[in-house]
C-alpha positions in Angstrom: -2.8 -14.6 32.5 -6.0 -15.0 30.4 -7.0 -13.3 27.1 -10.3 -13.6 25.2 -12.0 -11.9 22.3 -15.7 -11.1 22.1 -17.2 -9.8 18.9 -19.9 -7.2 19.6 -20.9 -7.2 15.9 -19.4 -7.9 12.5 -17.2 -4.7 12.7 -16.4 -4.4 16.4 -14.9 -6.5 19.1 -13.5 -6.3 22.7 -10.3 -8.0 23.9 -10.2 -8.7 27.6 -6.9 -9.4 29.3 -6.6 -10.7 32.8 -3.1 -10.3 34.4 -2.4 -11.9 37.7 0.4 -11.2 40.2 2.2 -14.4 39.2 2.5 -13.0 35.6 4.5 -9.9 36.5 5.9 -10.3 40.0 9.0 -12.4 39.1 10.2 -9.7 36.7 9.4 -6.9 39.2 11.4 -8.7 42.0 14.4 -9.1 39.6 14.4 -5.4 38.7 14.1 -4.3 42.4 17.0 -6.6 43.3 19.1 -5.0 40.5 18.1 -1.6 41.8 19.3 -2.6 45.2 22.8 -3.3 43.8 23.2 0.2 42.4 20.9 2.4 44.5 22.5 5.4 46.3 20.4 6.2 49.3 21.8 8.4 52.2 22.6 6.4 55.2 23.3 3.1 53.4 26.3 1.8 51.6 25.9 1.1 47.9 24.5 -2.4 47.5 23.4 -2.7 51.1 20.1 -0.8 51.0 17.4 -3.0 52.6 15.2 -4.6 50.0 12.1 -3.5 51.9 13.1 0.1 51.5 13.8 -0.4 47.7 10.3 -1.9 47.4 8.7 1.0 49.3 10.4 3.6 47.1 10.3 2.0 43.7 8.0 -1.1 43.9 4.8 0.6 42.8 6.3 2.4 39.7 8.3 -0.7 38.6 5.2 -2.8 38.9 3.0 -0.4 36.9 5.7 -0.2 34.2 6.1 -4.0 34.0 2.3 -4.6 33.9 2.0 -2.1 31.0 4.9 -3.7 29.1 3.4 -7.2 29.6 -0.1 -5.9 28.6 1.1 -4.3 25.4 3.3 -7.4 24.5 0.4 -9.7 25.1 -2.1 -7.6 23.1 0.2 -7.3 20.1 1.1 -11.0 20.1 -2.5 -12.1 20.3 -3.5 -9.9 17.4 -0.6 -11.2 15.3 -1.1 -14.9 16.3 -4.8 -14.8 15.7 -4.3 -12.8 12.5 -6.9 -10.3 13.5 -7.5 -7.8 10.7 -8.1 -4.5 12.5 -8.4 -0.9 11.6 -6.5 1.8 13.5 -5.1 0.7 16.9 -6.8 -1.0 19.9 -8.3 1.5 22.2 -8.3 0.9 26.0 -11.7 1.1 27.6 -11.9 3.5 30.5 -12.3 1.9 33.9 -13.6 4.2 36.6 -12.8 2.0 39.5 -9.4 0.7 38.4 -7.1 0.2 41.4 -3.3 -0.2 41.0 -3.2 -1.3 44.7 -4.9 -4.5 43.7 -2.7 -7.5 42.8 -4.7 -8.8 39.8 -5.9 -6.6 36.9 -8.3 -6.8 34.1 -8.0 -4.6 30.9 -10.3 -4.2 28.0 -9.6 -2.9 24.5 -12.0 -2.0 21.8 -11.1 -3.2 18.2 -12.4 -2.0 14.9 -12.5 -5.0 12.5 -11.9 -4.9 8.8 -15.1 -5.6 6.9 -15.5 -8.5 4.5 -16.4 -7.6 0.9 -16.0 -8.6 -2.7 -14.6 -6.5 -5.6 -16.2 -6.4 -9.0 -13.7 -5.5 -11.7 -16.1 -6.0 -14.6 -18.6 -3.1 -14.6 -21.6 -3.5 -16.9 -20.6 -0.1 -18.5 -17.0 -0.3 -19.4 -14.6 2.3 -18.0 -13.0 4.5 -20.6 -9.3 4.1 -21.2 -8.1 7.1 -23.2 -5.5 6.7 -26.0 -4.3 10.2 -26.7 -2.7 10.8 -30.1 -0.5 13.7 -31.2 -2.4 14.8 -34.3 -1.1 17.0 -37.1 -2.4 20.2 -35.5 -0.6 19.4 -32.3 2.7 18.7 -34.2 2.2 21.9 -36.2 2.1 23.9 -33.0 5.2 22.1 -31.7 7.1 22.9 -34.8 6.1 26.6 -34.6 7.0 26.7 -31.0 10.6 25.6 -31.5 10.9 27.9 -34.6 9.9 30.8 -32.4 12.0 29.7 -29.5 15.2 29.5 -31.6 14.2 32.4 -33.9 15.6 35.9 -33.8 14.2 39.4 -33.1 14.5 42.0 -35.9 14.0 45.6 -34.9 11.2 47.4 -36.7 10.0 51.0 -36.9 6.2 50.6 -36.8 3.8 48.4 -34.8 2.2 45.6 -36.9 0.4 42.4 -36.1 2.5 39.9 -34.0 5.3 42.4 -33.4 6.6 42.5 -29.8 6.2 46.1 -28.5 8.3 47.0 -25.5 7.3 50.0 -23.4 6.2 51.4 -20.0 2.7 51.7 -18.7 2.3 54.8 -16.5 -0.3 56.6 -14.4 1.2 58.8 -11.7 -2.0 59.1 -9.6 -2.4 55.3 -9.4 1.4 54.9 -8.9 1.6 52.7 -12.0 5.0 52.5 -13.7 5.6 49.1 -15.2 7.8 47.8 -18.0 5.8 45.5 -20.3 6.0 43.6 -23.6 2.7 43.4 -25.6 1.4 42.6 -29.0 -1.7 43.8 -30.8 -3.4 40.4 -30.0 -3.0 41.0 -26.2 -5.4 44.0 -26.5 -9.0 43.1 -26.0 -10.9 45.6 -28.1 -10.3 46.7 -31.7 -10.3 50.4 -30.8 -7.2 49.9 -28.6 -5.5 47.8 -31.3 -6.2 50.7 -33.8 -4.6 53.1 -31.3 -1.4 51.1 -31.1 -1.2 50.0 -34.7 1.4 51.9 -36.8 2.8 53.6 -33.7 6.6 54.2 -33.7 9.4 54.0 -31.2 9.1 56.9 -28.8 5.4 57.3 -29.3 3.1 57.5 -26.4 -0.4 55.9 -26.6 -3.2 56.6 -24.0 -5.5 53.7 -23.2 -8.4 53.3 -20.9 -7.8 50.4 -18.5 -11.4 49.1 -18.6 -11.5 46.0 -20.8 -8.0 46.9 -22.1 -6.9 43.2 -21.7 -8.7 39.9 -21.9 -8.9 39.4 -18.1 -7.8 40.8 -14.7 -4.8 38.5 -14.6 -3.4 40.0 -17.8 -4.2 43.5 -16.6 -2.4 42.8 -13.3 0.7 41.5 -15.2 1.0 44.3 -17.7 0.2 47.2 -15.4 2.2 45.8 -12.4 -0.7 45.9 -10.0 -2.3 43.2 -7.8 -5.1 41.2 -9.3 -7.8 42.4 -6.9 -7.2 46.0 -8.0 -7.0 45.0 -11.6 -10.5 43.7 -11.5 -12.1 47.1 -11.1 -9.5 49.6 -12.2 -10.9 52.2 -14.7 -8.3 54.9 -15.4 -6.2 56.1 -18.3 -2.6 54.9 -18.7 0.1 56.1 -21.0 2.1 53.5 -22.9 5.4 54.8 -24.1 7.1 52.6 -26.7 10.9 51.9 -26.4 11.3 49.0 -28.8 9.4 47.3 -31.6 10.6 43.8 -32.6 9.5 41.2 -35.1 10.0 37.6 -34.1 11.5 35.9 -37.2 11.1 32.1 -36.8 14.1 29.9 -37.3 14.5 28.0 -40.5 13.6 24.3 -40.5 17.2 23.1 -41.1 19.8 20.9 -39.5 21.1 23.8 -37.4 17.6 24.0 -35.7 17.3 20.3 -35.4 20.7 20.1 -33.6 19.6 22.9 -31.2 16.4 21.1 -30.3 17.9 17.6 -30.1 21.7 18.0 -29.6 22.1 14.2 -29.1 20.0 13.0 -31.9 20.6 12.6 -35.7 17.6 14.4 -37.2 17.9 15.5 -40.8 14.4 16.6 -41.9 11.2 18.2 -40.7 9.5 14.8 -41.0 12.0 13.2 -38.6 11.6 16.2 -36.2 7.8 15.7 -36.2 8.2 12.0 -35.6 10.4 12.7 -32.6 7.9 15.2 -31.3 5.1 12.6 -31.8 7.1 9.9 -30.0 7.8 12.1 -27.0 4.3 13.6 -26.8 2.6 10.3 -26.9 4.8 8.9 -24.2 3.9 11.9 -22.1 0.2 11.5 -23.1 0.3 7.9 -22.0 1.3 8.8 -18.5 -1.6 11.3 -18.4 -4.0 8.6 -19.8 -2.7 6.1 -17.2 -3.2 8.6 -14.4 -6.8 9.3 -15.6 -7.4 5.5 -15.8 -6.2 5.1 -12.2 -8.5 8.0 -11.1 -11.5 6.6 -12.9 -11.0 3.0 -11.7 -10.4 4.2 -8.1 -13.7 6.2 -8.3 -15.6 3.3 -9.7 -14.3 0.9 -7.0 -15.1 3.3 -4.2 -18.7 3.9 -5.5 -19.5 0.3 -6.4 -17.8 -1.7 -3.6 -20.3 -1.7 -0.8 -19.3 -2.3 2.8 -19.7 -0.6 6.1 -16.9 0.8 8.3 -16.8 0.7 12.2 -17.6 4.4 12.2 -18.0 4.9 15.9 -14.7 3.2 16.7 -12.8 5.0 14.0 -14.1 8.4 15.2 -12.8 7.5 18.7 -9.5 6.4 17.2 -9.2 9.6 15.1 -9.9 11.6 18.2 -6.9 10.4 20.1 -4.4 9.3 17.4 -3.0 12.6 16.4 -0.6 15.0 18.2 -3.5 16.9 19.7 -6.7 15.2 21.0 -9.7 16.3 19.0 -13.2 17.1 20.2 -16.0 14.6 19.3 -17.3 17.1 16.7 -13.9 17.5 15.1 -13.3 13.7 15.0 -16.7 13.1 13.4 -16.0 15.8 10.8 -12.6 14.3 10.0 -14.0 10.8 9.7 -16.7 12.0 7.3 -14.0 13.6 5.2 -11.8 10.5 5.3 -14.4 7.8 4.6 -13.6 7.5 0.9 -9.9 7.3 1.8 -10.5 4.6 4.4 -12.6 2.6 1.9 -10.1 2.8 -0.9 -7.2 1.8 1.4 -9.1 -1.4 2.2 -10.0 -2.0 -1.4 -6.5 -1.4 -2.7 -5.0 -3.6 0.1 -7.4 -6.4 -0.8 -6.4 -6.1 -4.5 -2.7 -6.2 -3.7 -3.0 -9.2 -1.4 -5.4 -11.2 -3.5 -3.4 -10.7 -6.7 0.1 -10.8 -5.2 1.0 -7.3 -6.4 4.4 -6.5 -4.8 7.0 -3.8 -4.9 10.5 -5.0 -4.1 13.9 -3.4 -3.9 14.8 -4.2 -7.5 11.6 -2.4 -8.7 12.7 0.7 -6.7 16.2 0.5 -8.0 15.0 0.2 -11.6 12.7 3.3 -11.2 15.5 5.3 -9.7 17.8 4.3 -12.6 15.3 5.1 -15.2 14.6 8.5 -13.7 18.3 9.4 -13.5 18.9 8.3 -17.0 16.1 10.6 -18.2 17.5 13.5 -16.3 21.0 12.9 -17.7 19.6 12.7 -21.2 17.8 16.0 -20.8 21.2 17.6 -19.9 23.1 15.8 -22.6 24.9 13.4 -20.3 24.7 10.0 -22.1 28.2 8.8 -21.3 27.8 7.8 -17.6 29.3 4.4 -16.7 27.2 1.6 -15.2 29.4 1.6 -12.1 28.9 5.3 -11.5 25.1 5.0 -12.2 24.9 2.1 -9.6 26.7 4.2 -7.0 24.3 7.1 -7.6 21.3 4.9 -7.2 22.6 3.3 -4.0 23.0 6.8 -2.6 19.4 7.6 -3.6 18.3 4.5 -1.7 19.6 6.0 1.5 16.9 8.7 1.4 14.0 6.8 3.1 11.5 9.5 2.3 12.3 9.4 -1.4 12.3 5.6 -1.4 8.8 5.6 0.1 7.6 8.1 -2.5 9.1 6.1 -5.4 7.7 2.8 -3.9 4.2 4.3 -3.9 4.7 5.5 -7.5 5.9 2.0 -8.6 2.9 0.5 -6.9 0.6 2.9 -8.8 2.2 1.7 -12.0 1.7 -1.9 -11.2 -2.0 -1.3 -10.2 -2.5 0.5 -13.6 -1.1 -2.5 -15.4 -3.3 -4.8 -13.4 -6.4 -2.7 -14.2 -5.5 -2.7 -17.9 -5.4 -6.4 -17.9 -8.3 -7.2 -15.6 -10.9 -4.4 -15.7 -13.6 -4.1 -18.3 -12.2 -1.1 -20.3 -13.2 0.6 -23.5 -10.4 2.3 -25.5 -11.2 5.7 -26.8 -8.8 7.4 -29.2 -8.8 11.2 -29.3 -6.3 14.1 -29.7 -5.0 16.0 -26.7 -7.4 18.9 -27.0 -10.4 16.5 -27.1 -9.0 14.7 -24.0 -8.7 18.0 -22.1 -12.2 19.1 -23.1 -13.7 15.7 -22.2 -11.9 15.1 -18.9 -11.7 18.6 -17.5 -14.9 20.0 -18.9 
């Protein structure tokens, strides 16, 4: 048997494997002899079938099977031993005149080779690393939110600003009959606010639906119609009031603090705000880190220049899925996937060159931290270490979840690597400013 590699260019190569009769025949003969011992063929006792008949019936298929096994084993071993860095899988080259009746065979495989490239982690213009702060305005909103959440409803007789008005929107012709809760602020125009203001329980107010609410989504929700219809509807609807309630916010006292954080000792508004700030900025940090990962990824893709073996990859994409694609479909998929191919190579090089690893202990630690956070949310702080270890071990049996968590741990390690090795510029801003800047 002979195997050789020929590079057609920097990104493509062909492996040629010559298999001779002496390479496969001993194994074929052994298998056929074993067949003879167990073959049940009419007219012959078991174990006494002539070997020539066994060869005639099974020889060709056994030989083809053994040659293919030997071919695949030889190809894989060669790639591993020579440490060939390839993309996709080797593709057999078609041979129009291939003949299984021959005794010696030659096979050729196309390879797509991984390109060589360097990674620059120090861009001339530093990449922004956002530090998001929970400012006083944000904390004010958080306090108001929990006061509202744990407040109470007080029945009122007339509609005023911020009162919750419960009623039914109706239009018989349009088949509208929908229970809704609105406030004056939900209405888009002043004339409609004036119509509803000072109304009492039992009153019916007639509105025109055109521009009644701020957008079609709100119109759809309050009238109970689909959003497409809500975009153009222009009819009159009657709103009949059944309840009017004032939302009275909860007092900022220890009773509220205990409801918000049942497992914490919080005795003042200042301590409550500090807790909100701590939790918010921990959450903001994860958003900031994800944005950093996105921005560095985009930078590396755009500024790390190398070519891919595009023609080979299109061939591989065409045949690698459950259903074979057309040439046009494969080309389209390759064009859509080029960025992904590039970043996989960049990321893999970063991981190898910098020895970034995810081991079982990392995965266990991530599972443990997640479960502890879940238990804290539901007030379960008294779980024993033995019980926790058992739960984590059970989680490790779910291979799909282990893969997902491993990928997330790897992302965290890459983020830390970027923080320490990429040219970054820290930018402090509040959450609203972050949203405006990043998602503008």
